[in-house]
C-alpha positions as CSV (number, residue, x, y, z in Angstrom):
1,M,115.4,67.4,-29.7
2,A,116.9,66.9,-26.3
3,T,117.0,63.4,-24.9
4,K,114.8,62.5,-21.9
5,K,116.5,62.7,-18.5
6,T,117.2,59.5,-16.6
7,T,115.6,59.7,-13.2
8,T,115.7,57.6,-10.0
9,T,112.2,58.5,-8.8
10,A,110.5,55.8,-10.8
11,T,112.2,52.9,-12.4
12,T,109.1,52.0,-14.3
13,R,109.2,55.3,-16.2
14,A,109.5,54.5,-19.9
15,S,111.3,57.8,-20.6
16,S,114.7,56.4,-19.5
17,N,117.4,55.9,-22.2
18,V,115.2,57.0,-25.1
19,S,117.5,58.5,-27.7
20,H,114.9,59.4,-30.3
21,S,111.2,59.5,-29.5
22,Q,108.8,58.0,-32.1
23,L,105.7,59.4,-30.4
24,A,103.6,61.9,-32.3
25,G,103.8,65.5,-31.1
26,T,107.2,65.2,-29.4
27,D,109.1,67.2,-32.0
28,T,106.7,70.1,-32.7
29,L,108.1,73.7,-32.7
30,D,106.7,74.6,-29.3
31,R,108.5,71.6,-27.6
32,G,111.7,73.6,-27.9
33,N,110.4,76.2,-25.5
34,T,110.8,75.6,-21.7
35,N,110.9,77.2,-18.3
36,A,111.5,76.2,-14.7
37,K,108.0,74.6,-14.3
38,L,108.2,72.7,-17.5
39,D,111.7,71.4,-16.5
40,S,110.3,70.3,-13.1
41,L,107.7,68.2,-15.0
42,E,110.3,66.3,-16.9
43,Q,110.7,63.5,-14.3
44,F,107.0,62.7,-14.7
45,R,107.0,62.5,-18.5
46,S,106.9,59.1,-20.0
47,D,107.9,58.0,-23.5
48,A,106.8,54.6,-24.7
49,T,109.3,54.4,-27.6
50,E,110.8,50.9,-27.7
51,Q,109.0,49.9,-24.6
52,A,106.9,46.8,-23.9
53,L,103.2,46.9,-23.2
54,R,102.8,46.3,-19.5
55,T,100.1,46.3,-16.7
56,N,100.1,49.1,-14.2
57,Q,102.1,46.8,-11.9
58,G,104.9,46.5,-14.5
59,V,104.0,43.0,-15.8
60,K,104.6,42.5,-19.6
61,I,101.4,41.7,-21.6
62,S,101.6,39.0,-24.2
63,N,97.9,39.2,-25.5
64,N,96.0,42.5,-25.3
65,Q,93.4,41.4,-27.9
66,N,91.4,38.8,-26.0
67,T,89.8,38.3,-22.6
68,L,90.7,35.1,-20.7
69,K,87.9,32.6,-21.4
70,V,86.8,29.1,-20.8
71,G,87.5,27.9,-24.3
72,D,87.3,29.9,-27.5
73,R,83.5,30.5,-27.2
74,G,83.1,30.1,-23.4
75,P,82.4,32.7,-20.7
76,S,85.0,35.2,-19.6
77,L,86.9,34.6,-16.3
78,L,86.9,36.9,-13.3
79,E,90.6,36.0,-12.7
80,D,91.6,37.9,-15.9
81,F,93.6,40.7,-14.0
82,I,94.7,42.3,-17.3
83,M,91.1,42.8,-18.5
84,R,89.9,43.9,-15.1
85,E,92.7,46.4,-14.7
86,K,92.0,48.0,-18.1
87,I,88.3,48.2,-17.6
88,T,88.5,49.4,-14.0
89,H,90.8,52.2,-14.9
90,F,88.6,53.1,-17.9
91,D,85.5,53.0,-15.7
92,H,86.9,55.7,-13.4
93,E,88.6,58.0,-15.9
94,R,85.8,60.5,-15.8
95,I,84.2,61.6,-12.6
96,P,81.3,62.3,-12.4
97,E,80.5,62.7,-16.0
98,R,80.0,59.5,-18.0
99,I,83.0,58.6,-20.1
100,V,80.7,57.7,-23.0
101,H,77.1,58.5,-23.3
102,A,77.7,61.7,-21.3
103,R,75.1,63.8,-23.2
104,G,71.6,62.4,-23.0
105,T,67.9,63.0,-22.4
106,A,65.3,60.7,-21.0
107,A,61.6,60.1,-20.4
108,H,59.2,58.0,-18.4
109,G,56.6,55.6,-19.8
110,Y,55.3,52.1,-19.8
111,F,55.7,48.7,-21.5
112,Q,52.8,46.4,-22.2
113,T,53.1,42.9,-23.6
114,Y,50.7,41.9,-26.4
115,E,50.0,38.5,-25.0
116,N,51.3,35.8,-22.6
117,H,54.7,34.8,-23.8
118,A,55.1,32.0,-21.2
119,A,56.2,29.5,-23.9
120,L,59.3,31.7,-24.5
121,T,60.1,33.1,-21.1
122,K,59.0,33.1,-17.5
123,A,59.8,36.8,-17.1
124,G,56.8,38.2,-15.4
125,F,56.5,41.5,-17.4
126,L,56.0,39.4,-20.5
127,Q,53.0,37.4,-19.2
128,D,50.0,39.7,-18.5
129,P,48.7,41.9,-21.4
130,G,46.6,43.9,-19.0
131,K,49.6,45.1,-17.0
132,K,51.6,48.2,-17.7
133,T,55.2,47.9,-16.5
134,P,56.9,51.3,-15.7
135,V,60.0,52.2,-17.8
136,F,62.5,55.0,-17.9
137,V,64.4,55.4,-21.1
138,R,67.6,57.4,-21.7
139,F,68.9,58.3,-25.2
140,S,72.4,59.6,-25.7
141,T,75.3,60.3,-28.0
142,V,78.6,58.4,-27.4
143,Q,81.6,60.5,-28.2
144,G,80.9,64.1,-27.0
145,P,80.7,65.5,-23.4
146,R,77.5,66.8,-21.8
147,G,77.8,70.1,-23.6
148,S,78.2,68.7,-27.1
149,G,75.6,68.8,-29.9
150,D,72.7,66.5,-30.4
151,T,73.0,66.1,-34.2
152,V,76.6,65.1,-34.5
153,R,77.5,62.0,-36.6
154,D,77.5,59.3,-33.8
155,V,76.0,56.2,-32.4
156,R,73.0,56.8,-30.2
157,G,72.5,55.0,-26.9
158,F,69.1,53.5,-26.3
159,A,68.8,52.3,-22.7
160,V,65.6,51.1,-21.1
161,K,65.0,50.4,-17.4
162,F,62.0,48.1,-16.8
163,Y,60.7,48.5,-13.2
164,T,59.2,45.0,-13.1
165,D,57.5,43.3,-10.1
166,E,60.5,40.9,-10.1
167,G,63.1,43.6,-10.0
168,N,64.8,45.9,-12.5
169,F,65.7,44.7,-16.0
170,D,68.0,47.1,-17.9
171,L,68.2,46.7,-21.7
172,V,71.2,48.8,-22.5
173,G,71.5,49.1,-26.2
174,N,72.2,51.4,-29.2
175,N,70.4,52.6,-32.3
176,M,72.7,50.2,-34.3
177,P,72.6,46.4,-34.0
178,V,76.3,45.7,-33.9
179,F,79.4,47.1,-32.2
180,F,83.0,48.2,-33.1
181,I,84.8,45.4,-31.3
182,Q,84.3,41.7,-30.4
183,D,86.0,41.6,-27.0
184,A,85.5,43.9,-24.0
185,I,89.2,44.0,-23.4
186,K,89.4,46.3,-26.5
187,F,86.7,48.7,-25.3
188,P,89.0,51.1,-23.5
189,D,91.2,51.2,-26.6
190,F,88.3,51.9,-28.9
191,V,86.8,54.7,-26.7
192,H,90.2,56.3,-26.2
193,A,90.6,56.3,-30.0
194,V,87.2,57.9,-30.7
195,K,87.2,60.4,-27.9
196,P,88.8,63.8,-28.4
197,E,92.5,63.4,-28.9
198,P,94.4,63.5,-25.6
199,H,96.8,66.3,-26.3
200,N,94.3,69.0,-27.2
201,E,90.8,67.6,-26.4
202,I,89.7,68.1,-30.1
203,P,87.3,67.3,-31.8
204,T,84.2,67.6,-29.6
205,G,81.4,65.2,-30.6
206,G,82.8,63.8,-33.8
207,S,84.9,60.9,-35.1
208,A,86.5,62.8,-38.0
209,H,90.1,62.7,-36.7
210,D,93.3,60.7,-36.8
211,T,93.1,58.5,-33.7
212,F,89.7,57.1,-34.5
213,W,90.5,56.2,-38.0
214,D,94.0,54.9,-37.1
215,F,92.4,52.5,-34.6
216,V,89.5,51.2,-36.9
217,S,91.8,50.9,-39.9
218,L,94.1,48.6,-37.8
219,V,91.1,46.6,-36.3
220,P,89.1,45.1,-39.2
221,E,86.5,43.7,-36.8
222,S,85.2,47.3,-36.6
223,A,84.4,47.5,-40.4
224,H,80.7,46.6,-40.1
225,M,80.0,49.1,-37.3
226,V,82.0,51.9,-38.9
227,L,79.9,51.4,-42.1
228,W,76.7,51.8,-40.0
229,T,78.2,54.9,-38.5
230,M,79.0,56.4,-41.9
231,S,75.4,55.7,-42.9
232,D,72.3,57.9,-42.3
233,R,71.7,55.9,-39.1
234,A,74.3,58.0,-37.4
235,I,72.3,61.3,-37.9
236,P,68.8,60.4,-36.9
237,K,66.0,62.9,-37.6
238,S,64.8,62.5,-34.0
239,L,65.2,60.2,-31.1
240,R,61.7,58.9,-31.7
241,T,62.5,57.9,-35.3
242,M,65.3,55.5,-34.3
243,Q,65.4,51.8,-34.1
244,G,66.9,50.3,-30.9
245,F,68.9,47.1,-30.5
246,G,70.2,45.0,-27.6
247,I,73.3,44.2,-29.7
248,H,74.2,41.0,-28.0
249,T,72.7,37.6,-28.1
250,F,70.8,36.9,-24.9
251,R,68.8,33.9,-23.6
252,L,65.1,33.7,-22.7
253,I,64.2,30.8,-20.5
254,N,60.7,29.4,-19.8
255,A,59.3,27.7,-16.8
256,D,60.3,24.3,-18.1
257,G,63.9,25.4,-18.3
258,K,63.9,25.6,-22.1
259,S,66.4,28.2,-23.4
260,S,66.2,30.2,-26.6
261,F,68.8,32.6,-28.0
262,V,67.3,36.0,-28.8
263,K,68.3,39.4,-30.2
264,F,66.3,42.4,-28.9
265,H,64.7,45.0,-31.2
266,W,62.9,48.3,-30.8
267,K,60.9,49.5,-33.9
268,P,59.5,53.0,-33.8
269,K,55.9,53.9,-34.5
270,F,56.9,57.1,-36.3
271,G,59.1,55.3,-38.7
272,V,62.9,55.3,-39.2
273,C,64.4,58.4,-40.9
274,S,67.4,60.7,-40.7
275,L,68.7,64.2,-41.2
276,L,70.8,65.2,-44.2
277,W,74.5,65.9,-43.4
278,D,74.1,69.6,-44.2
279,E,71.0,69.8,-42.1
280,A,72.7,68.0,-39.1
281,Q,75.7,70.4,-39.2
282,K,73.5,73.5,-39.3
283,L,71.3,72.2,-36.5
284,A,74.4,71.6,-34.3
285,G,74.9,75.4,-34.4
286,K,71.4,76.7,-34.5
287,D,69.8,74.3,-32.0
288,T,72.3,72.3,-30.1
289,D,69.4,70.7,-28.2
290,F,67.4,69.7,-31.3
291,H,66.8,66.1,-30.3
292,R,66.3,66.9,-26.6
293,R,63.7,69.5,-27.5
294,D,61.9,67.3,-30.0
295,L,61.5,64.5,-27.5
296,W,60.3,66.9,-24.7
297,E,57.8,68.7,-27.0
298,S,56.4,65.5,-28.6
299,I,55.6,64.2,-25.1
300,E,54.3,67.5,-23.9
301,T,51.9,67.8,-26.9
302,G,50.7,64.2,-26.7
303,D,52.6,62.8,-29.7
304,Y,53.9,60.0,-27.5
305,P,56.9,58.2,-28.8
306,E,56.2,54.5,-29.2
307,W,58.2,51.5,-30.1
308,E,57.3,47.9,-30.7
309,F,59.5,45.5,-28.7
310,G,60.4,42.3,-30.5
311,V,62.9,39.4,-30.6
312,Q,64.6,37.3,-33.1
313,I,64.4,33.8,-31.7
314,V,66.9,31.0,-32.4
315,A,66.4,27.6,-30.9
316,E,69.3,26.4,-28.9
317,E,69.8,23.5,-31.2
318,D,70.1,25.9,-34.2
319,E,73.0,27.9,-32.6
320,H,75.5,26.8,-35.2
321,T,73.4,26.8,-38.4
322,F,74.4,30.3,-39.6
323,D,77.4,31.5,-41.6
324,F,78.3,33.7,-38.6
325,D,78.6,33.3,-34.9
326,L,75.7,34.2,-32.7
327,L,78.1,35.3,-30.0
328,D,79.9,37.8,-32.3
329,P,78.6,41.3,-31.4
330,T,79.8,42.6,-34.8
331,K,77.1,40.5,-36.6
332,I,73.4,40.8,-37.1
333,I,70.9,38.0,-37.8
334,P,69.4,39.1,-41.1
335,E,65.6,39.4,-40.7
336,E,65.3,37.4,-43.9
337,L,66.7,34.4,-42.0
338,V,65.0,35.0,-38.7
339,P,62.1,37.5,-38.6
340,V,61.4,39.7,-35.6
341,T,58.6,38.3,-33.4
342,P,56.7,41.2,-31.8
343,L,56.3,40.9,-28.0
344,G,54.8,44.2,-26.9
345,K,54.9,48.0,-27.1
346,M,56.6,50.8,-25.2
347,V,55.1,54.3,-24.9
348,L,56.9,57.3,-23.4
349,N,54.3,59.6,-22.0
350,R,55.9,61.7,-19.2
351,N,58.8,64.1,-19.1
352,P,61.1,64.1,-16.0
353,D,60.6,66.7,-13.3
354,N,64.3,67.3,-12.8
355,F,67.1,66.6,-15.2
356,F,69.8,65.9,-12.7
357,A,67.8,63.8,-10.3
358,E,66.4,61.6,-13.0
359,T,68.2,61.8,-16.4
360,E,71.6,62.4,-15.0
361,Q,71.5,60.0,-12.1
362,V,69.9,57.0,-13.7
363,A,72.3,54.1,-13.7
364,F,71.9,51.3,-16.3
365,C,73.7,48.0,-16.0
366,P,73.5,45.1,-18.5
367,G,73.8,42.8,-15.5
368,H,70.4,43.9,-14.2
369,I,68.2,41.0,-15.3
370,V,65.2,39.1,-13.9
371,P,64.3,35.4,-13.9
372,G,63.5,34.2,-17.4
373,I,66.4,36.3,-18.9
374,D,70.0,35.2,-19.0
375,F,73.3,36.0,-20.7
376,S,75.2,34.5,-23.6
377,N,79.0,34.1,-23.7
378,D,79.5,37.0,-26.0
379,P,82.9,38.3,-24.9
380,L,81.9,41.9,-25.2
381,L,78.8,41.4,-23.1
382,Q,80.8,39.4,-20.5
383,G,83.1,42.4,-20.0
384,R,80.2,44.8,-19.8
385,L,78.6,42.8,-17.0
386,F,81.6,43.9,-14.8
387,S,82.2,47.3,-16.2
388,Y,78.9,49.0,-15.7
389,T,78.4,48.3,-12.0
390,D,82.1,49.2,-11.4
391,T,81.5,52.5,-13.2
392,Q,78.5,53.5,-11.2
393,I,80.4,53.1,-8.0
394,S,82.6,56.1,-8.9
395,R,80.2,58.1,-11.0
396,L,77.4,58.1,-8.5
397,G,79.5,58.1,-5.3
398,G,79.6,54.6,-4.0
399,P,77.9,51.2,-3.9
400,N,74.5,52.6,-2.9
401,F,73.7,54.1,-6.3
402,H,70.6,51.9,-6.3
403,E,69.2,54.0,-3.4
404,I,68.9,57.1,-5.6
405,P,65.1,57.4,-6.3
406,I,65.2,57.0,-10.0
407,N,67.2,53.8,-9.6
408,R,65.1,52.2,-6.9
409,P,63.1,49.1,-8.0
410,V,59.4,49.0,-7.5
411,A,59.9,45.5,-6.1
412,P,61.2,45.5,-2.5
413,N,64.8,44.7,-1.8
414,H,66.3,43.3,1.4
415,N,69.8,41.9,2.0
416,G,72.8,42.3,4.2
417,Q,74.4,45.0,2.1
418,R,74.3,47.9,4.5
419,D,76.4,51.0,5.2
420,A,78.8,52.9,2.9
421,Q,78.2,56.3,1.4
422,H,74.7,57.6,0.7
423,R,72.9,54.8,2.5
424,T,69.4,56.0,3.2
425,T,67.5,52.8,4.1
426,L,67.2,52.2,7.9
427,D,67.4,48.4,8.2
428,K,65.8,47.0,11.3
429,G,67.3,43.9,13.1
430,R,70.7,42.9,14.3
431,A,71.9,40.5,11.6
432,S,73.5,41.7,8.3
433,Y,74.4,38.3,7.0
434,E,72.7,35.1,5.7
435,P,72.0,32.6,7.1
436,N,71.2,33.9,10.5
437,S,69.0,32.8,13.5
438,I,69.0,36.2,15.3
439,D,66.5,37.9,12.9
440,G,64.3,34.8,12.4
441,G,66.5,33.9,9.4
442,W,65.1,36.8,7.3
443,P,65.6,37.7,4.6
444,K,65.6,34.2,3.1
445,E,66.4,32.6,-0.2
446,T,63.6,32.0,-2.7
447,P,63.7,28.7,-4.6
448,P,63.4,29.0,-8.4
449,G,59.8,28.8,-9.7
450,A,57.6,29.1,-12.7
451,Q,56.4,32.5,-11.4
452,D,58.0,35.0,-9.1
453,G,60.8,32.6,-8.1
454,G,64.4,33.2,-7.3
455,F,66.9,33.8,-10.1
456,E,68.4,30.7,-11.5
457,T,71.3,30.7,-13.9
458,Y,70.8,28.6,-17.1
459,P,72.9,25.4,-16.5
460,E,75.0,25.6,-19.7
461,R,77.4,22.7,-20.0
462,L,81.1,23.8,-20.3
463,E,84.2,21.7,-20.8
464,A,87.2,23.5,-22.1
465,H,90.7,24.9,-21.4
466,K,91.3,28.3,-20.1
467,V,92.5,30.4,-23.2
468,R,93.2,33.9,-24.2
469,R,92.1,33.4,-27.7
470,R,89.3,34.3,-30.1
471,S,87.2,31.7,-31.9
472,E,87.8,31.1,-35.6
473,S,84.1,31.7,-36.1
474,F,84.7,35.4,-35.3
475,A,87.2,35.8,-38.1
476,D,84.9,37.1,-40.9
477,H,84.9,40.9,-40.6
478,F,83.6,42.0,-44.0
479,S,80.7,39.9,-45.4
480,Q,78.0,41.6,-43.3
481,A,79.5,45.0,-44.0
482,T,79.1,44.1,-47.7
483,L,75.5,43.0,-47.0
484,F,74.7,46.3,-45.4
485,F,76.2,48.4,-48.2
486,Q,74.6,46.4,-50.9
487,S,71.2,46.6,-49.2
488,M,71.2,50.4,-49.3
489,S,69.2,52.5,-51.8
490,D,71.2,54.5,-54.3
491,H,70.9,57.7,-52.3
492,E,71.9,55.9,-49.1
493,K,75.0,54.6,-50.8
494,E,75.9,58.1,-52.0
495,H,75.5,59.4,-48.4
496,I,77.9,56.7,-47.1
497,I,80.5,57.5,-49.8
498,A,80.2,61.2,-48.9
499,A,80.5,60.4,-45.1
500,Y,83.7,58.4,-45.6
501,S,85.1,61.1,-47.8
502,F,84.3,63.9,-45.4
503,E,85.6,62.0,-42.3
504,L,88.8,60.7,-43.9
505,G,89.4,64.1,-45.5
506,K,89.8,65.4,-41.9
507,V,92.5,62.8,-41.2
508,E,96.0,64.4,-41.4
509,R,98.1,61.3,-41.8
510,T,98.0,60.0,-45.4
511,W,98.9,56.5,-44.5
512,I,95.8,56.2,-42.3
513,R,93.6,57.2,-45.2
514,E,95.3,54.8,-47.5
515,R,95.0,51.9,-45.0
516,Q,91.3,52.5,-44.5
517,V,90.7,52.6,-48.2
518,N,92.9,49.7,-49.3
519,E,92.6,47.3,-46.3
520,I,89.1,48.0,-45.1
521,L,86.8,49.5,-47.8
522,A,88.3,47.4,-50.6
523,N,87.3,44.3,-48.7
524,I,83.7,45.6,-48.2
525,D,82.9,46.9,-51.8
526,L,85.3,47.9,-54.5
527,E,83.0,50.6,-55.9
528,L,82.8,52.2,-52.4
529,A,86.6,52.0,-52.1
530,A,87.1,53.5,-55.5
531,R,84.7,56.4,-55.0
532,V,86.2,57.3,-51.6
533,A,89.7,57.0,-53.0
534,Q,88.9,59.3,-55.9
535,N,87.5,61.9,-53.4
536,L,90.7,61.7,-51.4
537,G,93.0,61.8,-54.3
538,L,94.2,58.3,-53.8
539,P,94.7,55.4,-56.3
540,A,91.6,53.2,-56.5
541,P,92.3,49.6,-55.1
542,T,91.7,46.9,-57.6
543,A,91.1,44.0,-55.2
544,G,90.6,43.3,-51.5
545,T,93.4,42.1,-49.2
546,V,91.5,39.1,-47.8
547,P,89.5,36.4,-49.6
548,G,85.8,37.2,-49.9
549,K,83.3,35.1,-48.2
550,A,79.9,34.2,-49.7
551,A,77.1,35.0,-47.4
552,A,73.7,33.2,-47.2
553,V,71.9,36.6,-47.6
554,T,73.2,39.2,-50.1
555,Q,70.3,41.7,-49.9
556,S,68.3,42.7,-46.8
557,P,65.6,45.2,-47.4
558,A,65.1,45.5,-43.6
559,L,68.4,47.4,-43.4
560,S,67.4,50.3,-45.7
561,Q,65.5,53.2,-44.1
562,V,63.5,53.7,-47.3
563,N,61.6,50.6,-46.3
564,L,61.1,51.7,-42.7
565,L,58.8,54.8,-43.0
566,S,55.6,55.1,-41.0
567,G,53.5,55.9,-44.1
568,T,51.7,58.8,-42.2
569,I,52.5,62.4,-41.4
570,V,51.5,62.1,-37.7
571,S,53.6,64.5,-35.6
572,R,55.3,66.1,-38.6
573,K,55.9,69.9,-38.4
574,V,54.9,72.3,-41.2
575,A,56.2,75.9,-41.4
576,I,53.6,78.3,-42.9
577,L,55.3,81.4,-44.2
578,A,53.2,84.6,-44.2
579,A,53.5,88.4,-44.3
580,N,50.9,91.2,-44.2
581,G,48.2,90.7,-46.8
582,V,48.3,86.9,-46.6
583,D,45.3,84.8,-47.6
584,G,44.0,83.9,-44.2
585,A,41.5,81.3,-45.6
586,A,44.4,79.3,-47.0
587,I,46.1,79.2,-43.6
588,A,42.9,78.1,-41.9
589,A,42.2,75.4,-44.4
590,L,45.8,74.0,-44.1
591,K,45.7,74.0,-40.3
592,K,42.4,72.1,-40.3
593,A,43.7,69.5,-42.8
594,L,46.9,69.0,-40.8
595,E,45.0,68.6,-37.6
596,V,43.0,65.8,-39.1
597,E,46.3,64.0,-40.1
598,G,47.8,64.5,-36.7
599,A,50.5,66.9,-37.9
600,H,51.4,70.4,-36.6
601,A,51.4,73.8,-38.2
602,R,53.6,76.7,-37.1
603,L,52.9,80.2,-38.5
604,L,56.1,82.2,-39.2
605,G,56.2,85.8,-40.0
606,P,59.0,88.2,-41.0
607,T,59.2,89.2,-37.3
608,S,57.6,88.0,-34.1
609,A,54.8,90.5,-34.6
610,P,51.3,89.4,-35.7
611,V,50.6,89.5,-39.5
612,T,47.5,91.0,-41.0
613,T,45.4,89.0,-43.5
614,A,44.1,90.4,-46.7
615,D,40.7,90.8,-45.1
616,G,42.1,92.8,-42.1
617,K,42.3,90.1,-39.4
618,H,45.3,89.8,-37.1
619,L,47.1,86.4,-36.9
620,A,49.5,85.7,-34.0
621,V,52.7,84.1,-35.3
622,D,54.5,81.2,-33.5
623,A,58.0,82.6,-34.3
624,S,59.9,84.6,-36.9
625,M,61.5,82.9,-39.9
626,E,64.9,83.8,-38.5
627,G,64.1,82.5,-35.0
628,M,62.8,79.1,-36.3
629,P,64.7,78.2,-39.5
630,S,63.7,75.7,-42.1
631,I,65.9,73.0,-40.7
632,A,63.5,72.7,-37.7
633,F,60.6,71.7,-40.0
634,D,59.6,68.7,-42.1
635,A,57.8,70.8,-44.8
636,V,57.0,74.3,-45.9
637,F,53.8,75.9,-47.0
638,V,53.9,79.4,-48.5
639,A,50.4,80.9,-48.3
640,G,49.0,83.1,-51.1
641,G,47.9,86.7,-50.9
642,A,49.4,89.2,-53.4
643,E,50.9,91.6,-50.8
644,S,52.2,88.8,-48.6
645,V,54.0,87.1,-51.5
646,K,55.4,90.4,-52.7
647,A,56.9,91.1,-49.2
648,L,58.3,87.6,-49.0
649,S,59.8,87.8,-52.5
650,A,61.9,90.8,-51.3
651,N,62.8,89.2,-47.9
652,G,66.2,87.5,-48.0
653,V,65.4,85.4,-44.9
654,A,62.2,84.1,-46.4
655,L,63.8,83.3,-49.7
656,H,66.7,81.5,-47.9
657,F,64.1,79.6,-45.9
658,V,62.4,78.2,-49.0
659,L,65.6,77.5,-50.9
660,E,67.2,75.7,-47.9
661,A,64.1,73.5,-47.5
662,Y,64.4,72.8,-51.3
663,K,68.1,71.9,-50.9
664,H,67.2,69.6,-48.0
665,L,64.6,67.7,-50.2
666,K,61.6,68.7,-48.2
667,A,58.0,68.9,-49.4
668,I,57.1,72.5,-50.3
669,A,53.6,73.8,-51.3
670,L,53.3,77.2,-53.0
671,N,49.7,78.4,-52.5
672,G,48.0,80.8,-55.0
673,E,50.2,83.8,-55.8
674,A,53.2,82.1,-54.1
675,K,53.7,80.3,-57.4
676,Q,55.8,83.4,-58.3
677,L,58.6,82.2,-56.0
678,L,59.4,79.6,-58.6
679,D,60.7,82.4,-60.9
680,V,62.3,84.4,-58.1
681,L,64.3,81.4,-56.9
682,H,64.8,79.8,-60.3
683,L,63.2,76.5,-59.3
684,S,60.9,74.2,-61.1
685,A,58.0,72.2,-59.7
686,D,58.6,68.5,-59.0
687,E,56.9,65.7,-57.1
688,G,57.6,67.5,-53.8
689,L,57.5,71.1,-54.9
690,L,53.9,71.6,-55.5
691,V,51.8,74.5,-56.8
692,G,48.1,74.6,-55.9
693,G,45.2,76.1,-54.0
694,N,43.3,75.4,-50.8
695,D,41.4,72.3,-52.0
696,S,41.7,68.8,-50.6
697,K,43.4,67.5,-53.8
698,A,46.3,70.0,-53.4
699,F,46.6,69.1,-49.7
700,K,46.5,65.4,-50.4
701,A,49.5,65.7,-52.8
702,F,51.4,67.8,-50.3
703,F,50.8,65.3,-47.5
704,A,51.8,62.4,-49.7
705,A,55.1,64.1,-50.4
706,M,55.6,64.7,-46.7
707,A,55.0,61.1,-45.9
708,Q,58.0,60.1,-48.1
709,H,60.2,62.2,-45.7
710,R,62.4,63.5,-48.6
711,V,62.1,64.1,-52.3
712,W,65.0,61.9,-53.2
713,A,64.6,62.4,-57.0
714,R,65.5,66.1,-56.4
715,E,68.8,65.4,-54.8
716,P,71.0,65.6,-57.9
717,K,69.6,69.1,-58.7
718,T,70.3,70.4,-55.3
719,K,74.1,70.1,-55.8
720,A,73.8,73.4,-57.7
721,V,72.1,75.2,-54.9
722,P,74.5,77.3,-52.8
723,A,75.0,75.9,-49.3
């Protein structure tokens, strides 16, 4: 290929004097084609081959891995111009769409504490069990833009804005308790890697591509989080069946000034469960808005999503008693070591009136805290405290984003911060500074207090050198990933193996696949590495590349979703398949039984036209089988009636509906004559494929199978069922 031209327009251009580019995509066939316009762009093209990593001001960077801190484990410093430049640029790369978490949905609700938690914190919203604190919650995907699918394999954002009487508290978390990186200075690198590739903006809403796997295979601290992302947690059944986590270690401080370290948890009332991969892929095409729709409809019909809010509490004096570092955001505290203490509940009971004004314009910032809550020195959290506020300034048009109605606190706010774009408050008075004597000295400071006092930072003692370094206590990257994998059930392990195999199978560069298998997976679990290697046609590694570390906990049942079901079928959706000649009594009996259990029935016909029962009555259908496919339901009931079953047996859409539900391990009940479908579809009854009548015994068995979410024992058989 032609060498890059040396130009005098910009001495900082890295394209000068490059004899052979090592950058991917510079030697493809199309790069040999040119024209006058392409030639005119040559002076602006930059090639980083054999060039040093520098700031935007041309300063060479010696350490791009760590934020400048006060000691290895101390707080990050605002003087770190390298971190701030990276984060600031990253914050403003997408306007106005969010760089990450662009696609989301939200709802209003309330939080109510179970009791007075004054011994733990002086935060007012955790004191009065009779008070309901308003909340606004936004759920989101991470990688894709606003138009991407809901059910892609991805982390889900779980951000809660508490409108407390003491000001807004934003708990900005995810549905996974750890993160990909340990230091915020690496956040732009990670997001650039997971986002669609820069040359072609592909893929949308997925991580199955080279740049993501290149980065995570070179950054072993990501191993734990990547494993979570390859698990069923990354394809939740619905937003209301996800756990939520604050990720970082925070502090709670009581009126006596006593500090406790805490990890925040949200546990859903409806249990924790996920889609199957085939189901998730089909839903992405058939109902891009599946999660949005489910949340909206569940609130609209009164199945209010609910979570229990809890904390893992670690006394300050016990900070260093674990075999991991509390400040490391790639680590969990196993619940077997520190159980979750329930504090209260959150209920979402009102949909927004306008998507843009509320869901799209809400601004969450981890730096929004209230008295009784404070930060830790987690270096990822420290960077987020700067980044989020900085982001909102561009995304929402300026420093007055707090004036947008959805962001306004219910508590009053008065200060000297006036003017700028989109200011709507009309401040009286002549003084916009503090202290003043012109306006009577108002507004004035509030001394700290046990209740409703001014914010007071916890007086943590610090004595250290300024360093750009990571603590040795952050060095273990694999033991908790091993714990997670070994805590999974057999079917969950198989899903993880399949996910790694699928994703890495999309990676074009063989050396990236090899590095992920040999240097990451082999250090997590050799069986996992061997199985994935086999599926990729690679040699199985025989040993890890780093010494293994013995962990205090080797099994954590709290990590497996099989142990996190609700035990009920409340809010579950059952499809009833029927055609003309159906047994109307069977449909009526099932609907009545489901109503008692808090579940919902939807009658589906061959078309959207009403069906006629065997005794001549007309039944309105909720949809056609084609318009509302099996993947939209939790279970299937095929009603009896000789003529109806005969019609369904000759209907390809109906047969596919049942077979697909079978493949997706759902509970299926064949009522009366519908038993014939076993022979038509060449299926055999199992613990979740039931044959019976209209009696309570048959319904009880059907509902019990539904409550298990899936018929996991069936999964090996379904491999023979055509996709």
